[in-house]
C-alpha positions in Angstrom: 276.2 66.7 104.5 276.9 63.9 102.0 274.1 65.0 99.7 275.3 68.6 100.0 278.8 67.7 99.0 277.6 65.6 96.0 275.5 68.5 94.8 278.3 71.0 95.2 280.7 68.7 93.3 278.1 68.4 90.6 277.9 72.1 90.2 281.6 72.4 90.2 281.9 69.8 87.4 279.3 71.6 85.3 281.2 74.8 85.7 284.5 73.2 84.8 283.1 71.5 81.7 281.4 74.8 80.5 284.4 77.0 81.4 286.9 74.7 79.8 284.8 74.8 76.6 284.4 78.6 76.5 287.9 79.5 77.8 290.1 76.9 76.0 288.2 74.7 73.5 286.3 77.5 71.6 289.3 79.8 71.1 291.3 76.8 69.8 288.5 76.0 67.3 288.3 79.6 66.2 292.1 79.8 65.7 292.0 76.5 63.7 289.2 77.9 61.6 291.3 81.0 60.7 294.5 79.0 60.1 292.6 76.5 57.8 291.0 79.5 56.1 287.5 78.0 56.3 284.6 79.9 54.9 282.1 81.3 57.5 279.5 78.8 56.4 281.7 75.7 56.7 283.2 77.0 60.0 279.8 77.7 61.4 278.4 74.2 60.7 281.6 72.3 61.6 284.1 73.7 64.1 282.0 76.4 65.7 279.0 73.9 66.0 281.5 71.6 67.8 282.3 74.4 70.2 278.6 75.0 70.8 277.8 71.3 71.5 281.1 70.2 73.0 279.6 69.4 76.4 277.0 67.2 74.9 279.5 65.5 72.6 282.0 64.7 75.4 279.2 63.5 77.7 277.8 61.2 75.0 281.3 59.8 74.2 281.9 59.0 77.9 278.5 57.5 78.4 279.0 55.0 75.6 282.3 53.7 77.1 280.2 51.4 79.4 277.3 49.3 78.2 275.2 50.2 81.3 275.3 53.9 80.7 274.5 54.1 77.0 270.9 55.2 77.7 272.4 58.1 79.7 274.2 59.3 76.5 271.0 59.1 74.4 268.9 60.9 77.0 271.5 63.6 77.6 271.8 64.5 73.9 268.1 64.3 73.2 267.3 66.2 76.4 269.7 68.9 75.4 268.1 69.1 71.9 264.7 69.4 73.4 265.8 72.1 75.8 267.5 74.2 73.1 264.8 73.8 70.4 261.9 74.5 72.9 263.1 76.5 75.9 265.8 78.5 74.2 263.8 79.3 71.0 260.7 80.0 73.1 262.5 82.3 75.5 264.2 84.2 72.6 260.8 84.6 70.9 259.1 86.0 74.0 262.0 88.2 74.8 262.0 90.0 71.5 258.3 89.7 70.7 257.8 93.5 70.7 260.4 94.0 68.0 258.5 91.8 65.5 261.7 90.4 64.1 261.3 88.4 60.9 263.8 85.5 60.3 264.9 84.0 57.0 262.4 81.4 55.8 264.7 79.3 53.7 267.4 78.8 56.3 264.8 78.0 59.0 262.9 75.5 56.9 266.1 73.8 55.8 267.3 73.3 59.4 264.0 72.1 60.8 263.3 69.7 57.9 266.8 68.2 58.2 266.5 67.9 62.0 263.2 66.1 61.5 264.9 63.8 59.0 267.6 63.1 61.6 265.1 62.3 64.3 263.1 59.9 62.1 266.4 58.1 61.2 267.3 57.8 64.9 263.7 56.6 65.5 264.3 53.8 63.0 267.6 52.8 64.7 265.8 52.7 68.1 263.0 50.5 66.6 265.6 48.1 65.0 267.3 47.9 68.4 270.9 47.3 67.2 273.5 48.8 64.8 276.8 47.8 63.2 279.8 49.8 62.1 278.5 50.6 58.6 275.2 51.8 60.0 276.9 54.1 62.6 279.2 55.5 59.9 276.3 56.1 57.6 274.4 57.9 60.4 277.3 60.1 61.2 278.0 60.9 57.5 274.5 62.5 57.3 276.2 65.6 58.8 278.4 65.8 55.6 275.1 66.0 53.6 273.9 68.8 55.9 277.1 70.7 55.5 276.9 70.4 51.7 273.3 71.6 51.7 274.2 74.5 53.9 277.1 75.5 51.6 275.0 75.3 48.5 272.2 77.3 50.0 274.6 80.0 51.2 276.2 80.1 47.8 272.8 80.7 46.1 272.1 83.4 48.7 275.4 85.2 47.7 274.3 85.1 44.1 270.9 86.5 45.1 272.6 89.4 47.0 274.8 90.1 44.0 271.8 90.4 41.8 269.9 92.6 44.2 268.2 89.9 46.4 267.8 89.9 50.2 267.6 87.5 53.1 270.5 85.4 54.1 271.9 82.5 55.9 272.9 82.9 59.5 275.8 80.6 59.1 277.3 82.8 56.4 276.9 85.9 58.6 278.7 84.5 61.6 277.8 80.8 62.0 276.9 79.1 65.2 278.8 80.7 68.0 280.4 78.9 70.9 277.8 78.6 73.6 278.3 77.6 77.3 280.0 80.9 78.0 280.2 80.6 81.7 283.2 82.7 82.4 284.1 83.6 86.0 286.9 86.1 86.8 290.1 84.6 88.0 293.3 85.9 89.5 294.2 87.9 86.4 291.2 90.0 87.0 292.3 91.4 90.4 294.8 93.8 89.0 292.5 94.9 86.2 289.6 95.5 88.6 291.9 97.6 90.9 293.1 99.7 88.0 289.6 100.2 86.6 288.3 101.1 90.1 291.0 103.6 90.7 290.7 105.2 87.3 286.9 105.6 87.7 287.2 107.1 91.2 290.0 109.5 90.5 288.9 113.1 90.2 290.7 116.3 89.3 292.1 116.7 92.8 293.2 113.2 93.3 291.6 109.9 94.5 288.6 110.3 96.7 289.3 108.7 100.1 285.8 107.4 100.7 285.5 105.8 97.2 289.0 104.4 97.6 288.0 102.6 100.8 284.9 101.2 99.1 287.0 100.0 96.2 289.5 98.4 98.6 286.8 96.6 100.5 285.3 95.4 97.2 288.6 93.9 96.1 289.1 92.3 99.6 285.8 90.6 99.3 286.7 89.3 95.8 290.1 88.0 96.7 288.8 85.0 98.7 286.8 83.9 95.7 289.8 84.1 93.5 291.8 82.0 96.0 289.0 79.4 96.0 289.2 79.3 92.2 292.9 78.7 92.0 292.7 74.8 92.4 290.2 74.8 89.5 292.1 77.3 87.3 295.8 76.4 87.6 295.8 72.7 86.6 294.1 73.6 83.2 296.1 76.8 82.7 299.4 75.0 83.3 298.6 72.2 80.7 296.5 73.9 78.0 298.5 76.2 75.6 296.8 79.5 75.0 298.2 81.7 72.1 295.7 84.6 72.0 297.1 88.1 72.3 294.9 88.9 75.3 295.9 85.9 77.4 299.4 85.2 76.3 302.0 84.5 79.0 305.5 83.1 78.3 305.7 81.6 81.8 302.4 79.7 81.3 303.4 78.7 77.8 306.6 77.1 78.9 304.9 75.2 81.7 302.1 74.0 79.4 304.5 72.3 76.9 306.4 70.8 79.8 303.5 69.5 81.8 301.0 68.5 79.0 303.1 65.5 77.8 303.4 64.4 81.4 299.7 64.6 81.9 299.1 62.6 78.7 301.6 59.9 79.7 299.9 59.7 83.2 296.5 59.2 81.6 297.8 56.7 79.1 299.6 54.7 81.8 296.6 54.7 84.2 294.2 53.6 81.5 296.1 50.9 79.6 298.8 49.6 81.9 297.1 49.1 85.3 298.5 45.6 85.9 302.1 46.3 85.1 302.9 49.6 86.8 306.6 49.1 87.5 307.5 47.9 84.0 305.5 49.8 81.4 304.2 52.8 83.3 307.6 54.0 84.4 308.7 53.9 80.7 305.6 55.9 79.7 306.2 58.5 82.4 309.9 58.7 81.4 308.9 59.4 77.8 306.5 62.1 79.0 309.2 63.8 81.1 311.7 63.6 78.3 309.3 65.0 75.7 308.1 67.7 78.1 311.7 68.8 78.9 312.7 69.1 75.3 309.5 71.1 74.4 309.9 73.3 77.5 313.5 74.2 76.7 312.6 74.9 73.1 309.6 77.1 74.0 311.8 79.1 76.5 314.3 80.0 73.9 311.9 80.5 70.9 309.1 82.5 72.5 308.9 86.1 73.6 307.2 87.8 76.5 305.5 90.5 74.3 303.2 88.2 72.4 302.4 84.7 71.1 304.7 83.0 68.6 304.4 83.7 64.9 306.2 80.6 63.7 304.8 77.1 64.2 301.5 78.7 65.3 299.6 75.7 64.0 301.5 73.4 66.4 300.6 75.6 69.3 296.9 75.8 68.3 296.7 72.1 67.7 298.3 71.5 71.1 295.7 73.7 72.8 293.0 71.9 70.9 294.2 68.4 72.0 294.7 69.4 75.6 291.3 71.2 75.9 289.7 68.0 74.5 291.6 66.0 77.0 290.5 68.1 80.0 286.9 68.2 78.7 286.9 64.4 78.4 288.3 64.0 81.9 285.7 66.3 83.4 282.9 64.6 81.4 284.0 61.2 82.7 283.7 62.4 86.3 280.4 64.1 85.6 278.7 61.1 84.1 280.1 58.8 86.8 278.8 61.2 89.5 275.4 61.4 87.8 275.0 57.7 87.7 276.1 57.4 91.3 273.5 60.0 92.4 270.9 58.1 90.5 271.6 54.9 92.3 271.9 56.6 95.7 268.6 58.5 95.3 266.8 55.6 93.6 266.2 57.6 90.4 266.9 56.2 87.0 270.2 57.7 85.6 268.3 58.1 82.3 266.0 60.6 83.8 268.9 62.5 85.4 270.6 62.6 82.0 267.4 63.8 80.3 267.0 66.6 82.8 269.9 67.5 85.1 272.7 66.7 82.6 270.8 68.3 79.7 270.1 71.4 81.7 273.7 71.8 82.8 275.0 71.4 79.3 272.5 73.7 77.7 272.2 76.6 80.2 275.0 78.4 78.4 273.2 78.2 75.1 270.1 79.9 76.8 272.1 82.8 78.2 274.2 83.3 75.0 271.4 83.1 72.5 269.0 85.3 74.5 271.7 87.9 74.9 272.6 87.8 71.2 268.9 88.2 70.2 268.4 91.1 72.6 271.5 93.1 71.7 272.3 92.0 68.2 269.3 93.3 66.4 267.6 91.3 63.6 270.9 89.7 62.6 271.6 88.6 66.2 268.1 87.1 66.4 268.6 85.2 63.1 272.0 83.8 64.2 270.5 82.8 67.6 267.5 81.0 66.1 269.6 79.2 63.5 272.1 78.1 66.2 269.1 76.5 68.1 268.6 74.1 65.2 272.0 73.7 63.5 273.6 72.9 66.9 271.2 70.0 67.7 271.8 68.5 64.3 275.5 68.5 65.1 274.9 67.1 68.6 272.9 64.2 67.3 274.8 63.2 64.2 278.3 63.9 65.6 277.8 63.4 69.4 275.6 60.3 69.2 277.0 59.3 65.8 280.6 59.3 66.7 279.7 57.5 70.0 278.0 54.8 68.0 281.0 54.5 65.7 283.5 54.1 68.5 281.3 51.5 70.4 280.5 49.5 67.3 284.2 49.5 66.2 285.3 48.2 69.6 282.7 45.4 69.4 283.2 44.6 65.7 282.0 42.4 64.0 279.2 42.1 66.5 276.3 44.6 66.6 275.8 47.1 69.4 272.5 46.7 71.2 270.5 49.9 71.6 268.9 50.2 75.0 265.1 50.1 74.9 264.4 53.1 77.1 260.8 54.4 77.2 262.0 57.9 78.1 263.7 58.2 74.7 260.4 57.5 72.8 258.6 60.1 74.8 261.3 62.7 74.4 261.3 62.2 70.6 257.6 62.6 70.4 257.6 65.9 72.3 260.6 67.0 70.3 258.9 66.4 67.0 255.8 68.1 68.4 257.8 71.2 69.2 259.5 71.3 65.8 256.1 70.9 64.0 254.6 73.7 66.1 257.5 76.1 65.3 257.3 75.3 61.6 253.5 75.8 61.5 253.4 79.0 63.5 256.3 80.8 61.9 255.1 80.0 58.3 251.5 81.1 59.2 252.7 84.3 60.9 255.1 85.5 58.2 258.3 84.1 60.0 257.9 86.7 62.8 259.0 85.7 66.3 256.2 86.4 68.8 254.6 85.2 72.1 252.4 82.6 70.4 255.5 80.7 69.2 257.4 81.0 72.4 254.5 80.2 74.7 253.6 77.1 72.6 257.2 75.8 72.7 257.5 76.4 76.5 254.2 74.6 77.0 255.4 71.6 75.0 258.6 71.4 77.0 257.0 71.8 80.5 254.4 69.2 79.5 257.2 66.7 78.8 258.9 67.8 82.1 255.7 67.2 84.0 255.6 63.7 82.6 259.2 63.1 83.7 258.3 64.3 87.3 255.4 61.8 87.5 257.7 59.0 86.3 260.4 60.0 88.8 257.9 60.0 91.6 256.8 56.6 90.6 260.4 55.3 90.5 261.0 56.7 94.0 257.9 55.0 95.4 
């Protein structure tokens, strides 16, 4: 029973992290992109890439908080990159092989070459074995170089289109979408499903009794599921502001601005003032209650039931962004801690679990989203899906690992941060480079058309690396 509960809690945490990203974090990013008036290219390779890789970024940041779990952060990010660039690209290629879709060569070559450059740079860091603040900042700033290259290439493509050219950059046509879209219906769906069911079953002479009974039984079966989801749904909904037209609620909005400062004060007090609860913590909580009360009263008198506020919209969106980051970080902390605990209990290296279980959990949303986009979006959807499979990993490595290195080196300045010498990292990078070279070689030789040869080769590379992990895991268990 103990193992079963741990496994169920692991699934719940994966769901919470993915659902928080898709339901709260990504909408905040998209709203920020519109308010800041970013071009599609810049938004695609910055804010929307952050939405796509948020789970990996938060998991990496949490892993680097402790010196004993840094290898978990490295393996989680590189395991996710390997899964996306091999399994997702391979599955997309096999799924649409009959359509003979041809992708843009310049965008593909640009992303794969830059990803290889990033991996070789990371390889040098692993060989050196340590890094300081300047090195971590320089590694992270490589992403600014990638953004500049993407912007220049998209600008040239625009000029080519104006002059009668073709092709195009996926980032310009929509960017990298927010993956991890694991949305489950909640309490707000009960009323909508009942209305839809009644409207579909209503005939000219009124509602059919037999169909009405079926509809009622269906909803009665779904209600217990909604009730089970309430403890997972309400804490986030009552603390993360949502200002979209579809999900706006004045009641929730008022509660959000009241409870969010209290939650932040609680986290601050429990993190930094553990040894002086009665002196400092009560002051912090009092400030949180005071700020929350002022914001709640202000929101009650300045918002309407009909729709989200028009004034001070940036403050609402920024608040939603901060609170969605806060919740994602809380969940990621629990997820990494649970993963390390399971590793010690089962006698499996936490690095292997990060490379497999954590990477799969963080990347399964990318698989579903990109395959669906490629199947239903036509050639343009396939182009965006493939581009996201390479632009997203670049972001995850340079921002996820890079920012984690910056924070850890800054906290230990002026000393260097020692990089863990993990043999699984070396193997993962070798298989990852092998998959990138295979994709580059096959696509160029086959006129940039996605087919079964590309997909089968990528899946073979990934499952070969997975087989190697299973052998290592069996050895560690023995």
